[in-house]
N, C-alpha and C positions, 0 to 999 in steps of 0.2 A: 055887524062886526065879524071879523074872521073867526071861525070856530077854534082854530089853533091858538090864536091870541087869547080867546076866552079861556081855553084850557090852561094856558100859561099863567093867566091872571088867577085862575082857581088854584093852581099849584103854588103860586106866590102867597095866596091867602092861607093855604095850609102851612106853609113855611112860617108865615107871620104868627099863626096860632101856636105852632111848635115852639117858636122862639119866645113867645109870651110865657108859656108854661115853664120853659127852661130858665128864662130870665128870672121870673118870680121865684121859682124853686131855689135858684142859687142865692138870690137876695135873702130869702127866708132862712136858708142854711147859714149864710154869713151872719145874719142877725142872731140866730141861735148861738153860734160860736162866740160872738161878741158878748152876748148876755152871760154866757158861761164864764168867759174870761173875767169880766168885771165882777160878777157875783162871787165866784170862787176867790178872786183876789181881795175883794172887800171883806169877805168872811174871814180869810186868813189873817188879814191885818187886824180886824176887829177882835178875833180870838187871841191874837198875839198881845194886843193892848190889854185885854181883859186878864190874860195870864199874868202880865206884869203887875197889874193892880192887885191880883190875888197874892202874888209873892210879897209885895209891899205890906199887905194886910196880914201876913203870916199864915195864909191858907195854902200851905205847900202842896197838899194832896190835890186840892181843887186846881191849883195853878199848874201842877204837873199834867193833869188830865186835859186841861184847856190848851196847854202847850203842845201836847200830843195831837190834838185836833187841828191846831194851827199848822203844825208840821205836816200832817197828813194832807190837808188842803193844798199846801204849797207843793207837796210831792205830786198831787193830782194835776195841778196846773203845769208843773214841769213835764210830766209824762204826756198829758193830752195836748199841750200847746194850743189852746183854743184860738189865740190870736193868729197863729200861723195857719190854722185851718180855715179861718174866716176869709183871709185875703184871697186865695184862689177862687172861692165862691163869689166874692164880690167882683173880681175881675171877669169871671165867666158871665155874671149877670150883666155887666156893662157891655161885654161883647155881644150877648144875645139881644140886648136892647138895640144895639146898632144894626144887627141883622133884621130885627123886627121892623125898625124904621125903614131900612132899605127895601124890604119886601113890600111894605105899605107904599113907598114911593114908586116902586116898580108897577104896582097895580094902578095907582092913581095918576102917575105922570108918564113914566116910560111907555107903558102900554097905550097911552092916549097919543103920545107924540110919534112913536115909531110904528110904521106899518109893516115892516119886514119881520115876519115871525122868526126867521133864523137869527136875526140880530137880538131879538128879545129872548129867544131860547138860550143863546150864548150868555147873555147877561144873567138870566135866572140860573143857569147851570153853574156859573162862577159863584153866585151867591150861595147856592145850596152846597157846593163843594167847600166853600169857606166855613159854613156852619158845621158840616160833618167833620171836617178836619179838626175844628176846635173841640167838638164833642169827643173825639178820640182821646184828647189829653186832659179834658176838664174833669174835676172830681165828680163822682156821682152825687146826685141830689138825694139826700136822706129821705126815707119814707115819710117821716113826719113833716118835713118841709114841703114835700109834694102834696100831702093831704091839706096843709094850710093853703097852699097855692090853689089847688083845685077848688076848695071852698071859696076862696076870695074871688077867683075868676067867675065862678057860678053866681056870686053875689053882684058881679058887675064892677069890681074894683078897677078894671082896666078900661072902662068906657069913658068917653068924653062927652061934654055937652056941646052945643052948637058953637061956642066960643073957643073950643079946643082945650078947655080946662077939665081936669079930672073931676068926675062927679063925687 
């Protein structure tokens, strides 16, 4: 095999791994923000209902405290907007999944079919440029999402069995 093509395949493999980490990081961040959205929202609703019950039962002081907690949770939701923070992370995860798939296809298909290293280099350059352009505008992956991602990748969550199914 041409050593240049071998180097291009190796570079595509590095891009695949970078995309894997970034993809999983963004999906983990989106999951965190979605959990925050639903947890805070359900807690606010629950406290609001509990406060109403306390008012009906003539426990005005308790009801006032619970109402304040419900209002505070609602304010946190309004300020943080967790559902709005989840969306760009999900979109970035999907984009990185596509880059990862294209990098894998480059290694396994394009590099096997094409013998002209310049054609392959151009294809890989376009893929890398697309990835980096997206990274410029994507939200940063939070530290905790990266830690969860790193742990999952090291445990083999991204690997497939012989049938192509996730292990």
